[in-house]
C-alpha positions in Angstrom: 10.6 -10.7 5.6 12.3 -11.5 2.3 14.2 -8.6 0.7 14.9 -8.6 -3.0 16.5 -6.3 -5.6 14.3 -4.5 -8.2 14.4 -5.4 -11.9 15.8 -8.9 -11.1 14.1 -12.2 -11.9 13.3 -12.9 -8.2 12.1 -9.3 -7.4 9.0 -8.8 -5.3 6.7 -6.8 -7.5 3.6 -4.8 -6.5 1.1 -3.5 -9.0 -0.8 -0.3 -8.0 -4.2 -0.1 -9.6 -4.6 3.7 -9.2 -1.6 6.0 -9.1 -2.6 9.1 -7.2 -0.8 10.9 -4.3 -1.5 8.0 -1.9 -0.2 5.6 -4.5 2.9 7.7 -4.8 3.6 7.4 -1.1 3.1 3.7 -1.2 5.4 3.4 -4.2 8.2 5.4 -2.5 8.0 3.3 0.7 7.9 0.0 -1.3 11.0 0.9 -3.2 12.8 1.6 0.0 12.1 -2.0 0.9 13.5 -3.2 -2.5 10.1 -3.8 -4.0 9.6 -3.3 -7.7 6.6 -1.0 -8.4 4.3 -1.1 -11.4 1.9 1.9 -11.3 -1.3 1.8 -13.3 -3.9 4.5 -13.9 -6.3 5.8 -16.5 -4.1 8.7 -17.5 -0.4 9.3 -18.2 2.0 10.9 -15.7 -0.2 10.2 -12.6 1.7 11.0 -9.4 2.8 7.4 -8.8 3.9 7.0 -12.4 6.6 9.6 -11.7 8.4 7.4 -9.2 7.5 3.8 -10.3 9.8 1.4 -12.0 7.2 1.0 -14.8 3.9 2.7 -15.5 0.8 2.2 -17.7 -2.2 4.2 -18.7 -5.3 2.0 -19.4 -9.0 2.0 -19.0 -9.4 1.0 -15.3 -12.9 -0.2 -15.8 -11.9 -2.6 -18.6 -11.6 -6.1 -17.0 -9.7 -7.6 -19.9 -7.2 -4.8 -20.1 -6.4 -5.1 -16.4 -6.1 -8.9 -16.6 -3.8 -8.7 -19.7 -1.5 -6.3 -17.8 -1.5 -8.5 -14.7 -0.6 -11.5 -16.9 2.2 -9.5 -18.6 3.8 -8.2 -15.4 3.1 -11.2 -13.0 3.0 -9.0 -9.9 3.6 -10.6 -6.4 0.9 -8.4 -5.0 -1.9 -6.3 -6.5 -3.0 -3.2 -4.6 -6.2 -1.3 -5.6 -5.7 2.4 -4.8 -8.9 3.9 -6.3 -12.5 3.0 -6.4 -13.1 3.4 -10.1 -11.7 0.1 -11.2 -13.1 -3.2 -12.5 -13.9 -5.4 -9.4 -14.5 -8.3 -11.7 -10.9 -8.2 -12.8 -9.8 -8.5 -9.1 -11.9 -11.6 -8.5 -10.6 -13.1 -11.7 -7.0 -12.3 -10.9 -7.4 -13.9 -7.5 -8.9 -17.0 -9.1 -5.8 -17.2 -11.3 -3.6 -17.3 -8.2 -2.6 -13.6 -7.9 -2.6 -12.0 -4.5 -4.9 -9.0 -4.2 -4.4 -6.9 -1.0 -6.3 -7.5 1.2 -8.5 -9.7 -1.0 -11.0 -9.1 -3.8 -14.1 -9.5 -1.5 -12.8 -6.9 1.0 -12.2 -4.5 -1.9 -15.7 -5.3 -3.3 -17.3 -4.3 0.0 -15.3 -1.3 0.9 -15.1 0.4 -2.5 -18.9 0.2 -3.0 -21.0 2.3 -0.6 -24.0 0.0 -1.1 -22.1 -3.2 -0.3 -20.4 -1.7 2.8 -23.6 -0.1 4.2 -25.7 -3.2 3.7 -22.9 -5.3 5.3 -22.5 -3.0 8.3 -26.1 -2.1 8.9 -28.0 -5.3 7.8 -25.6 -8.1 8.2 -23.5 -7.0 11.2 -26.3 -4.9 12.8 -24.2 -1.8 13.4 -25.8 1.5 14.0 -25.6 3.8 11.0 -27.3 6.9 9.8 -30.6 6.5 7.9 -30.2 5.7 4.2 -31.9 4.7 1.0 -30.7 3.7 -2.5 -32.1 5.2 -5.6 -31.7 5.0 -9.4 -33.9 7.8 -10.7 -34.4 11.5 -10.1 -38.0 10.9 -8.9 -36.7 8.2 -6.5 -34.2 10.7 -5.2 -36.8 13.3 -4.5 -39.0 10.8 -2.7 -36.0 9.4 -0.7 -35.0 12.9 0.3 -38.5 13.6 1.6 -38.4 10.4 3.7 -34.8 10.8 5.0 -35.3 14.6 5.7 -33.1 17.6 5.1 -30.3 18.2 5.0 -29.2 14.9 3.5 -26.0 13.6 1.9 -26.2 12.3 -1.7 -23.4 10.2 -3.2 -23.0 7.7 -6.0 -22.5 4.2 -4.7 -19.1 4.2 -6.4 -17.0 7.2 -7.0 -13.4 8.4 -6.5 -11.9 11.2 -4.4 -15.2 12.6 -3.3 -16.5 13.4 -6.8 -20.2 13.3 -7.2 -21.0 14.0 -3.5 -23.2 16.8 -2.3 -25.4 17.9 0.6 -29.0 18.8 -0.2 -30.1 21.3 2.4 -33.6 21.6 1.1 -35.9 19.8 -1.5 -34.9 22.6 -3.9 -31.3 21.2 -4.0 -32.3 17.7 -5.1 -32.0 18.3 -8.9 -28.6 20.0 -8.5 -27.4 17.1 -6.4 -28.6 14.7 -9.0 -26.5 16.5 -11.7 -23.5 16.5 -9.4 -23.8 12.8 -8.8 -23.9 12.0 -12.5 -20.6 13.7 -13.0 -18.8 11.3 -10.6 -15.8 9.2 -11.4 -17.1 5.6 -11.4 -20.5 4.1 -11.4 -23.2 6.8 -10.9 -26.1 4.6 -11.9 -27.2 4.2 -8.3 -27.0 6.7 -5.5 -27.2 6.5 -1.7 -29.2 9.1 0.2 -28.0 9.4 3.8 -29.3 11.2 6.9 -27.0 14.1 7.8 -25.3 13.5 11.1 -23.8 16.6 12.8 -20.2 15.9 13.9 -17.2 17.7 15.4 -14.5 16.0 13.5 -13.7 12.8 11.5 -11.2 10.2 12.5 -8.8 7.9 10.5 -8.2 4.6 12.1 -5.3 2.8 10.5 -5.5 -1.0 10.8 -2.8 -3.5 10.0 -3.4 -7.3 9.6 -0.8 -10.0 9.3 -0.1 -13.6 10.4 0.0 -12.5 14.1 -3.4 -10.8 14.1 -5.0 -7.4 13.6 -3.5 -4.2 15.0 -5.4 -0.9 15.4 -3.3 2.2 15.5 -4.3 5.2 17.6 -7.1 7.2 16.0 -6.2 10.4 14.1 -8.7 13.2 14.2 -9.0 15.7 11.4 -11.3 18.5 10.2 -11.9 19.3 6.5 -12.2 22.9 5.4 -12.9 23.8 1.8 -11.7 20.4 0.5 -13.4 18.1 -1.9 -12.5 14.8 -0.2 
């Protein structure tokens, strides 16, 4: 690995597109490795802004604004940290020779619930909960009836759990519709999912480099009174 010094001409630079608490942790660890950090978010004084070498507040859905900033800063790596960003900007940045981590197509699939569900269930044939996609309140009511209650309703793109809800009965559908429309990101399309009872969730950290893919030991966790 090559180590450099921040704020020098040959510095390795990473641009965080999204500067929340996770971005702040990444920024701190990057700086320990001598990496220069540029933190970007839609509002001033985001958590990672407070520790980055430079910070910017721009419209994260504005493709041209993101590309202009990338051209200005010339980052070695671009790291998307939130879902509510312009995916088109990432594809264009990659086409211009910039390195998006892990790559624009992976981000496109994982940040969009429709893309990742279709990829997993229909292309890879993995077993998932039942699901439908809807764009109208009437469609949501019909999908809820077919999926059954309780069901989970989410925008196909949102950030930090915003816009998600559980409809326990048909009477909750309109409330879930309103909650979804308040999401951060694109709430023009929703996914309605079969509710699957579970004991706990797991986080499986995965690292890929030139030598292959490494899966870390699974971490189990239970959410209580949280929003994501």
